[in-house]
N, C-alpha and C positions, 0 to 999 in steps of 0.2 A: 629348477626344471628346464629353464631356457638353456643353461650351460650343458646339461646332460643331453639335450636334443642336438646341440651344435657339435658335441664331441663325436669323434669318429667311433663307430661301433664295430666290434669284431665278432660279435655273436648275438643271436636272438633266441630268447627262451620265453615261451608263453607262461604267464603267471596270472591267476585270477583269485588267489586266496591269500590276502595280506596277513602278515603276522606282526606282533608287537616286538619292538627292539629289546625289551626286557626279557621276553621269553627266549629270544635267540641268545642273548648274553648269558642267561642262566645255563642254557644247554651247552654253550661253549666252555663255560667254567667247570662243568662237571667232568667226570671220568668215563662216562658212557660213550664208547666209540660211535655206534650207530646214531646216537642223538646228536653228536657233533657233526656228523656227515649231513644229517637232515637240517640242522641249524645253518650250516654253511650254504647249503643249497637255497634255503629260504632267503638268506642275506644277499646272495648273488642275484636272485630273481627280483628282489625288492630294489636293488641298486639299478638293475637294467630297466626297471619301470619308473625310474626317476626319483625314488626315495633317497633321502640323505641319512646316512648312519655314521656320523663322525665319531661318536663315542665308542664304536665297535672296534676300531683299529687297534687300540692298545690292548683290549681284551684278546684279540686274535694273536697279537705278538706274544703275549704272556702265556696263553693256554693252547694255542694251535701250532705255533712255529716248532715247538719241541717234539711234536707228535711224530711217531715213526710209521704211522699208518699211511699206506700209499694212496688210498682214496682221499684221505684228509689232505695230504700234500698236493694232490692234483687239484682239489677244490680250492685250496689256499692260493694256488697260482691263478686260478680263474678269478678269484676274489681280487687279487692284486691287479689283474688285467682290467677289471671292471671299475675299480675306484678311481677317483680323480687324483692324479699325481702331481699336479701343478696348481699354483694359485692363480688369481685373476690376472697377474702380470706375466704369466708364463714361466715363472721360476719354480724349480722343484721344491716340493714341501719338505721341511726338515725331517719329518718322521720317516720319509721314504729311505733315508740313509740306513735305518734300522734293518731293512729287509735285504740290503746288499750283502751283508755277511752271511745271511741264511742262503741266498742264491749261490754265493761262492761255495758254501759247504755242499749244496746240492750238486754243483758241477764237479765236485771232487768225491761224491758219494760212491761207495763201492757198488751200489745197485744200479744197473744200467737203465732201469725204468725211470728212476728219479732223475738221473742225468738227462735222459731223453725228453721228458715232459718239461724240464726246466729250460732246455734249449728251445723247445717249441714255444714256450712262454716268451723267451727273449726275441723270437721272430716278430712279435707284435708290440714290442716296446720301442717308443720313439724318443725317449728322454736319454740323452747321452750321459747325464750324471749317473744314471743307474747302470748302463751297460759298459761304460768306460773302464771301471776297475775290474770287470769280469772278463775282459778280452783275453788275457793270458790263459785263463781257465778254459775258455771256449776253444782256443787254438790247441790246447792240450787234448781236448776231446776228439780232435781229428785223428789221433793215433790210438784211440781206445780199441780194445779187443772186440767189442760187440758192434755189429753193423748198425743197429738201431741208434746208437749214440753218434757214430760217425755221420750217418745220414742226416740227423737233425743238427749236427754241428755245421755241416755245409749250408743248410738252410739258414741257420742263425747268422753265419758270416755273410751270406748273400743279402739278408735283410738289413744288416748293419751297413754293409758297403754301399747300398743304394740310397742311404739317408744323405741329406745335404752335406754333412761333414763326415760321412763314412770313410772316404778315402784318406782322411787325415789319421783316423784311428787304425785303419787296416791298409797301410800302403802296399804291403807285399801280399795281399790277399790273392790276386791272380796267380802269383808264383806258387803259393801254397796249394791252391785248388788244382793247378795243373799237375803238381806232383801227386796229389791224391788221385786224380783222374788216371794217371799212368800206372799207379800201383794198386788201385782199388780193384777188388773182385766182386763186391756186392753190386747188384744191378741198380737198385734204387739210389745208392750213394753215388754211383757213376752218373746216373741221370741227373741228379741234383747238381753235381759238380759241373757237368757239361752245360746245363742251363745257366749256371752262374757265369761261365765263360762266354756263353752266347750273349748274355745281357750286358756284360761289363768288359769283356776282353775278347771281342769277336775274332780278332786275328789269331789268337791262341787256339780258339775253338776250331777255326778253319784248318789251321796247321795240324791239329790232332786228328781231325776227320780225314784229311788227305793222307796222313801217314798210316791210317788204319783202314784205308778204302777197301782192301781185300777182305777185311773181317766184318765189315758193316752188316752184311747179309746174315751173319751168325749172332749178332747182338740181340738182346731182349727187346720186346716190343716197345716198352716205355722209352728206352734209349733211342730206338729207331724213330719214334715220334718226335723226340727232341732234335734228331738229325734233320728231319724234314722241316721243322720249324726254322732251324738255322739256314737251310738251303733257301727257303722262301725269303728270309730276311736279307741274305747276301745277294740274291739275284734281283731283289727289288732295288737295292742300292747300286748294283753293278750288273746290268743285264748282259753285258758282253761276255761274262764268264760262265753263263748258265750251261754251256755245252758240256763241261766236265762234270757238272753236278747232275745232269740228266742221266748220265751213266749210272750214278749211284742210285737214283730213283728207280731206274729200270731193274737194278739188282734187288732193291727192296720190294719190288712187285712180287717176288717169289716168297715173301714172308708168309709164315703160317698164321699170323694175326690178321683178322679181317679189318680191324681198325687201321692197321698200318697200310694194308692194301688200298683201302678207301682213301686215306690221306695221300698216298702216292699218286693215285689217279687224279685227285683234285689238284695236287701240285703240278703234275705233268701238264694238265690242261691249262693251268695258269701261266706256266713258264714257256712252253714250246708250242709251235704251230706245225711242227713236222708231222707228216702223215703217219710215220712209224710210231711216234709218241702218242698221238691221238688215238690210233688204232689200239695200242696197248691199254690206254685208259678206258676205252669203250669196252674192250674185252673184260677188264676188271669189273667194271660196273655190271656187266651182264652176268658174270660169275656170282657176284654178291646178290644180284636180283634173284637168282635161283637158289643159292645156298642158305640165305638168311630166312628165318621163319617169322621174324618180327615185322609186322605190317608197316610200322613207322619207318623202319630201315628201308623197306621196299619203296615206300613213297619218296623218301629222300633221294634214293638212287635214281628213281624215275625222273625226279626234278633235275638231277644232274644230266641225265640223258637228254632231257628236253633242251637244256641249255647247249649241250653238245650238238644237237641236231640243228640248231639255228646257225651255227658257224661252220660245221663240218658235215654237211649232208652226205657227201660221197662216202665218208668213212662209216657213218651210221647206216647207210643202206646195206653195207656188207654184213652188219651184225643184226639185221632186222629180225631174222628168224630166232636168234637168241633172245631178243627182247620179247618176242611173242610167247616165250615159255613162261612169262609171268602171268599169263592168263589162267594158269592152273590154280592161282590163289583164289580163295572163296570171297575175298574182299572186293566189293563193287567199285570202290574208289580206285583200287589198284588196276582192276580190269579196264575201267574207263580211261585212266591215264595211259595205260599201255596201248589201247586201241587208238587214242589220239596221236600218240607218237608214231605208231605203225602206219596210219593212214597218210601221214605226210611224207613217208619214205617209200611209198609204192612206186615201182617202175615197171617197165615192160619185162624186165629180166626176172623180177621176183613176184609178179602178180599171181602166177599160177600157184606157187608155194604158199603164199599168204591166203589165198582163197581156200586152198585145201585145208589149212589149219582152221580157218573160220568155219568151214563146213563140219569138221570134226567136233568143234566146240558147240555148234548148233545142235548136232545129233546128241551130244551129252545132255543138253537141256531137256530132252524128252524124259529123262529120269525124274520122276516126281519127288525123289528124296533129295535132289539137288537144292541147296539153299539159294533162295532168290532166283530160281530158274527162269521165271517169266521176265524179270527185269534184265537178266543177263541175255536172254534171247533177243529182247528188244534192242539192246546195245549191238549185238552181233548182226542183226538184220540191218540196222542203220549203217554199220561198217561195210557189209557186203553191198548195200545200195551205193555207197560212196565209191567202192571199187568198180562196180558195174558202170557208173557214170563216167569214171575216168577211162576205163578199158571195157568197151561194150562187148568185146568178144567173150568175156568170162561170164556174161549173164546166163548163157545157155547151160553152164555147169551148175548153177546154184538156184535158178528160178524154180525148178520143179521141186527141189528139196524145201524151199521156203513156202511153197504153196500148200504144203502139208499143214502149215500153221495158220491158215486162213480161219479155221474154226477154233483158234486158241481162246481160252477163257480170259486171257489178258488182252483186253480190247486194244490197248496201245500197241502191243506187239503185232496183233493182227492188222491194225491200221497201217503200220509201217510196211508190212508185207504187201498189202493191197495197193498202197501208193507206189511201191517199187514195181509191182506188176503193171500198174497203169502207165508208168513212165517207160518201161521196157516195151510195152505194146506200141508206143508211139515212136520210140527211137530205134527199135530193132525189128524190122518187118519180117525177118526170117523166122522168128520165134512165135509169131502171132498164131499160126494154126495150132501148134502143140499147146500153147498156153490156153487158147480158147477151149480146146478139147478137155484139158485138165480142169479148167475153171467150171465148165458145165457139169463135169462128173462130180466135182466136190462141192457144188454150190449148196446142196441141202445140208451140209455140215456147218455152215456159217450161222452163228447165232447173234452176232452183234449188228445192230441196226445200221451203224455207219459203214461197217464193212459190207453189209448187204447192198447198201445204196451205191457205194463205189463200184462194187462188182457188177451190179445191174447196168451202171453207166458204161463200163468196159464192154459188156456183152452187147448192149444196144449200139455202141459206136463202132465196134470192130468186126461184127459178124457180117461179112460181105457175101459169102457164098450161100447158095440156096440151101444146101444141106446143113450148114451152120445155123442158118436162120430158123429152120424147122427144129433143130435140136435145142436152140435157145428158147423158142416158144414153148416147147414141151417142158424144159427145165423150169421156166417161170410158172407155168400152169401147175406143175407138180409142187412147187414151193408155195403156191397159193392154196392148193387143196380144192376139193369140190365145192360148188356153189349150192345153196347160198351160204354166206358167212354166218348167218343167224336165222332163226325162225320166229315169226310173230306167234303169239299165243293162239290166234285163230287158225293159222296154217298148221300149227302143231296138232290142234284138236281135230282138224279136218283129216290130217294124215293118219291120225290114230283110228278114227272111225272107218276110214276106207282101207286101213291096213295095207297101204301101198308102200311096198318096200323098194327102195332105190339101191340098186346094186352098183358098187364101184368097180373099177376095172380090175381090182384084185379079188373081187368076190366078197367083199365085206359089207355087211348090212349097215348102211349109213344111218338109218333112223334108229337103230337099236344100239349103235356103237357107244352112245353116251351112257347107257346103263351098264355096258361092259366096263367102260372106263371108270364108272363110279364104284363098281364092285371090286376092281383090281387096279392097283397102282403100277403093276408091272406089265408093260405092253407085250403082246404076242409077237414072236419073230417068225416071219414067213420063210419059205424055202430059199428065196433069193437073198436073204439076209436083211431085208428091209423090215421096218416096224409096221405092223398091221394098222395101228392107230394113226399112222401118218395120213392115210387116205380115208379115214373113217371118222371124221369130225364134222358133224352137222348139228351139233347141239346148240342150244341158245347160249348167248354170252352171259346170261345170269349165273350159269354154273362155272366152275373154275376149269377153264379149258386151256390155260396158259402153260401146260406142262411141256417138258422138253421133247415129248413125243410128237407134238404137232409140227407140221411143216414150218420152216423157219419164217417165211414172209407172213404166213397166216397168223402165227403166234404173235408176231410183232404188230400186225394190224389190229388184232383183238385187244392189244394193250393200249391202243389209241395213237399209234405212230403213223399219222396221216401224211407226214412228209415222205415216208417210205412209199406210201400209196401213190404220191405224185411221181416219185422216181420210177415206180413200176409202170405207170401210165406212159411216161416218157420213153422208157425202154421198149414197151410194146409198140408205141407209135413209130419209133425209128426202125424197128425190125420190119414192120408191115410196109412202111413207105419204101424201104430198100427192097423188100420182096416184090412190091408192085412194080418197081423199076426193072426188075430182073426180066430178061427176055424169055426165059424158058419156064416161067411160072404161069400156071393156069389161072384165069380170072375167077373161075368158080371157087377154086381152092383158096385164093386170096380173099375173096369176099367172105367165105365161111370163117376163115381165121380172123378177119377183121371184126366180124360180128361177135365172135367169142371174146376177143379182146375188149370190145366195147361193153360186153356184158360184165366182164370182170371189173372194168373201171366203174360202171354204174353201180355194181354191187358194193364196191368200196365206198362210193358216195352214199349209198343207202345205209351202210354200216355206220357212217359218221352221223347220219340223221336220226338213227334209232335211239330209243330210250335205253337200250341195253348197252350202248357204248360207254366204256369206262371214262373216256375223256371227250370233250367236244372237239369237233374237227376245226382246223384253222382255215382261214379264208385263202391264204396263199396256196395251200395244197388243193383246195376246191377249184380255184382259178386255173391251176395247172392241169388238173384232170379234165375240166370242162374244155379247155383249149385243145387237149389231146382228142377229146370226142369230136370237136369241130373239124380238126385236121383229118381224122379218120373218116368222117362223113363226107367231106368235100376236099379231097386232096388236089393240089395243083402244083405245077413245076416250081413256082416261086417259093411256096411254102416248103416244098420238099428240099429245095436248095438250102434254105435256112436251117432246117433240122438235120440234114445229112452232111452238109459241107461246112457251113459257118461255125458250127459247134466244134468240130474237130480242128478247124483252122485256129480258133481261139485257144484251144488247149495246146496245140503245137507252138503257137506264139508264146504261151506261158512257159513251156519247157525250154524254148530257145532263149528266152530272157533269163531263165534260171541258170542255164549252162553258161551264158555269156557273163552273167554276174560272177559266177564261181571262177570262171577263167580270169576275169579281171582281178579278183581278189588274189588268186594264185600268182598272177603276174606281179602284182604289187608286193606280195610277200617275198617273191624270189628276186626282186630288183635289188641291185647292189649299189653302194655309194660310188660316185664317180671321183676320179682323181683330178687334181688341178693340172693345167697344162705344163707348169714348170716343176712338177714333182720329179724327184730323182728316181731313175729305174736302174737297178743293177742286173746285169746278165750273169747268171751264176756260172755259165760255161767259161766265162772269161775271168772269173774270180780266182785269186791265188788260193790253192788248197791249204798250204802251210801245215801239212800233216794232220788236218782235221779228219775226224771220223765221218762216216756216211750220215749219221744222225745229226751232227753239227752242221754239215753242209745243207741237209734238208731243212733244218731249222732256220738257217740264214736265208735260204731261198724263199721259204714261206713268209718270213718277216719282210723281205723285199717285195714279194708279191702283194702282201697286205698294204704296204705303203703305196705301191703302184696303182692298186685298184681302189684306193680310198677307204679301205676297211680299217686302217689303223686310226688311232685317236688323233684328232686334229684340233686346231685352235678354236674351231667353231664351238666345241663343247665348253671351252672357257668362257666364250661370249654368252652362251646360254646360261651359264652359272651366274653371271653378273645380273641377269634379269630377275633372279630369285633372291637377291640381297634385300633385306628389310632393315630400315633405319629404326633403331630402338630408342635413341635419345636425341636431343637437339644439339646443334653445333655449339651453342653457348653454355651447355652443361659442363661442369668440371670433369665429368667422365663421359666420353663419347663411346657409344656401342652400336654395332650393327651385326645382324645375324644372317647367315646363309642356311636356309632350311632344306634339308634333304629328306624326302619321304621314300622309304623303301619298305613296301608291304606293311609289316607289323611294327616297324620302327620309324621314329622321327629323330633325326640327328640335327641338333642346333650347333653350328659353329659360330660362336659369338666372339667378335674381335672387340676388345676393350682398350681404349687409349686414354692415358692420363693427360688431360689438357692443362693441368695446373703446373706450377713451379715447385711444388712440394711433393714429398714422397707419401704415397697412400699406402697405409698398412692394413692388413686383414681385409683386403678387398674381396668381396664375395658376391657371386651372382645367385640371388635367391629367386627361384621359379616356383610357380604354382599352376595347376591345370584345372580346367573346367570341362566336363563331358567325360567321355570314355578314354581319357588320356591319363597315364601314370608316369610320374618322374621316376626313373630307375635309380639314380643316385644323385646326391647333393654335391655340386661342384665344390672343390676345396678353396681355401683362402689363398690369396696371393699378395705380394708386395710390389707395387709399381712405382718406379722412380719418375721424376719429372719428364714428361714427353714420352714415356715408355708405353709399349703396347703388349698385350697378352691375348692369346687365342684360347678360349675356354670352350670345351665341348660338353654338351648335355644330351643324354639319351632319354627318349620318351617312348613308352610302349603304347600302342593303339590296339583297342579290342573291337571296335566297330566303326561304321562309317558315319556315325552321328557327328554333327558339327561340333568342334571343340575349340577352345581358346587357351593360349598360354600367356600368362602375365607374370610380372614380378618386379624386383627392384635390384639395384646395385648398392650395396652397403659397404662403407669403408671408414677408416679412422685416419685422422690427419692431425698434425700438431697445431693447426690453426683453429681447430674446434675441440671443445671439451667432450662433446657427445659424438656418437657415430652419425655420419651423414648418409642420407638416402637419396638416390636418384631413381625416380619412377620410370619404368620402361613402357613403351607402347605395347599394346596387346598384339599377339600373333594369332591370327585366325587360321585354323586348318581347314582347307577347302576340300569339299567332297570330290572335286574333280581330280584330286591326286590319288583317289582310291578306286575310281571306276574306270573301266576301259571298254571300248566297243567290242561287242561279241555277236556271233550269229546264233540264231535260234530258229528251228523249224516252226512253221505256223501252227502245227498241231500241238507242239510242246508249249508254245506261247499261250494258246487258248487254254490249255490245261492249267498252266500256272496262274493265268488271270483269274480263273474260277476258284483256284485253291487259296491264293494269297488273301489275307484278311485285312492288311493295312492298306488304306487308300487315302490319297491326298488329292483333292480336287481344286485346281487352280483356274480361275476365270481368266480368259484372254483379255489383255489390256495392252495394246500395242499401237505404235504409229505406223507400222508396216501395213500396206494396203493390198499386197498380193499374197495369196494363200501359199503358193509354192515358195516364194521368197521367205515367208514366215517359217515354213517347215525347215528350210535350209538353215535359217538362223537358229532355230531351236536345236537342230542336230549339232551344229558347230558349237553352241554354247554349253551343251550338256555332255559333250564327249560320248555320245551314244551313236548307235548304228540304226539306220532306218531299215526295219525288217520288211516293210511293204515295197514290192518291186516298183522301180521307177515307171515301168510301162503302165502300172495301175494308177499312177498319179498324173498321167498326161491328160491334156485337155484343159479347157477354160470354162468350167461350169460354175465357178464361184463357191465350190464346196470341196473340202478335202478331209479325209480321215486316214491316218497313218499310225503304225505301231513302231515304237522305238525300243531298243533293247541294249542293255549293258550289264556287265558283271563286275562285281567288286573284287578286290584282292582277298577278301575273306570268304569268297564263294557265294555271296549274296546275289540274287537276281533283281535287277531293276527293270520294271515294265512301265512303259509310258504310252498312252493313247492320246493322239492329238486330233481333235474334231473341231474344225474351224470353217466358218462360212463368211462370205462377203455380203454385208448388208446393203440395202439400197443407197444409204448415204456414203458408201465407199469404205466404211470402217470394217474391221474384222471382229467377229464375235464367236464365242464358243468356249470350250473347256479343254484343259489338259489334265488328264487323270493319271496318277502315279500309283502303282501297286507294288508292294514288296512284302516279303515274309517278316521283316523286322520294321519297327517303327522308325528307327533312326534314319534309314536311307530314304523312306518316304517323306519325312519332314525336311531333311536336309536338301533333297532334290527339289522339293516344292519351294523352299526358300530361294534356292538358286534360280529357279524358273521365274519367280516373281521379280527378281532383280534384273534378269537378263532378257526377258521377253519383249521389252519395249523397243529394242533395236538401236 
């Protein structure tokens, strides 16, 4: 079993129904063809699962080799591929000689299928004693009439030639393959021959390519892909010659194969920095983005465009409108990624076109049949908000369209709209009058409590004119409905006895409206289009009055939303204080409106005290409303200044801080590396042209510019690599090993350098690795032979599936003449740090709170640190966790001995990491508090918590 596991495996077949060897043997000895096929399949699957069937080989030689059935012959080759062909010392087993004559007969068989599958079998044979006598027959197959045989013959020659002693057995293989390449007409055979030359005789492949440069555009797609692979390999070794190959790539861009076009674009970006080449690649990506229907392809192309944007922003700005065409996709991930790319490329030249596209997309979301319309609308609103922040002039074009969605059933989308409106009211004074008018007209359509609260704040803060104040007061009273909000039982009985009907302004009987509402669920519509029941609700709260026909603020108050009641009181207070300061306002009218406002506030307080209230009132809302009553009763200049000036000043300061923070981030993102003072700068106007094409000149210029501006790779990257080298063994061990760990999203690459410190040759040296956590070893490194003092670089690939902390451990096993048994050197463990997977990210406060309430995994870490300053402790946590502080710095200023801040980061797997730091300074000078971590998955919460426990002490 151990040997079967260590052996290289060329196929995997699932098998869970074991059979006995005798049953298989009996079936193979019989004359039933289907039974032989089934028996061979069972034998192969048992061998793949570690079973040993040594007695079966002779039976197969006697009863299966002579069979003419093609399926049986194919399975026979798979069986021969699976069995062990060498003994423990590595020598070929004697019985394997028996199959060589059969393989030679197959290679000379008149049927092309038998020849082809035998050649494919030889591609996976590593024992030279088996394939050496077959080489003349393999070479003969290169001239077979059928392309299937020729194609597989080239593959077999390629496989044999790349073996350690392959060149000895096939010394003239490159010459033969070159002749095949020049004379062959079959596309697959030509591709295989070209790849053979690319791998083993690169000069011949380059010579053939340059001799056929005019015909490359007409070749088949698989051969064109091989050409691109050769170009990448050649240019990587000799960058100076890439100019002539870029012409070939530009010709291949016209290919009808989308795979070739994509590879051309990737190759162009990798080889050239010339604007012409980058523009051609960007246009190819945009065409693929629109033409391909597969969402995975679109996401991959968008990733390439994102990479292109980082280094070639000017080129990407020219194709921005083509990128936005991807918004037609119904997939939300594609839409989000497209908008992320577009928002970074907006300039004063294209802002109008971008906003026009976004407006059209917003209008499409009004269609109820649109899949995920509310979510898409929220994305668009956020995008338009970002555009308006960067270019305030466009706000007037979109603000009124977005205000139609204040009454959206999707609260998150409506909140984004109202926050956008609030910011525009502060930053764009020209639009205030029209926004206020529209806001007052559409206020009764808003049904969300948070949107209502924010809208009331805007109305109370920015209604400066007398007419606007009167209109705002009327809108608020209309949204509150007539008083009282409820009736006590005694009052209701008294009203019934006296039959005193209270008429509303629309002529609806307030005392009898409840009976109408109880008998009909469909409200009456008046001539002006309003609902009659909007102003006809004076029933007791004990009945169900929370229908959508009630005025919005009234309906929310009756559900027990007393925070909204405090906001209403604050808005009424600001409006009346501002009206009182107005020079042309009559004192009598002001006093009357003040009394009405106080009556509404008292009625809200009484509603909270009543037994009919669905929820008890909260003390904060009561304090707010009582404060408003006191201010309205005895207003003075100092209090009015706090309410009317200081509040707006605080909001203006918050907006200023936000814009400043965004500007600093943009500046940091756009900052470029600096060049060293002794760097060489070439002036392309003074360079010798030497018959170069315009594209080659552009490419050289861009390469020089990159070096001059410090964007080219420098030696500092090598220095940073050295800091990530981990020592795996001791200096006194017979084998010294160290590893360089590279983490790239879902992959971890271990480059392990192994040095033989002994004076003896180490045979079958193998690096054995195992993983713990969500890490998986992709492939097992092969065995090596190391001479005295020799070294070898071994690469191991590991896949990562989550941010859970993982570890890699293992041994180096080798054989030496000094020891009878295999020797083992135990390696130090490699711990994979979560910091390699998370990166700082920005997150709106509303979204942060929403995710905090939604995520179920929480890890609570008690603060235990030697740091004594709360701000210093926060800075230390931010630096240690590679997270971004989402709380503005202005909110953290001051020396109160207490601090609360939110941190946010995103992992490469798309996971969100939320952290809340709450810390206070105790009387003894030490810090106390908690750090709470929340995430959607358990791994990131636990790993980040462990990291904080280790790092928080300072």
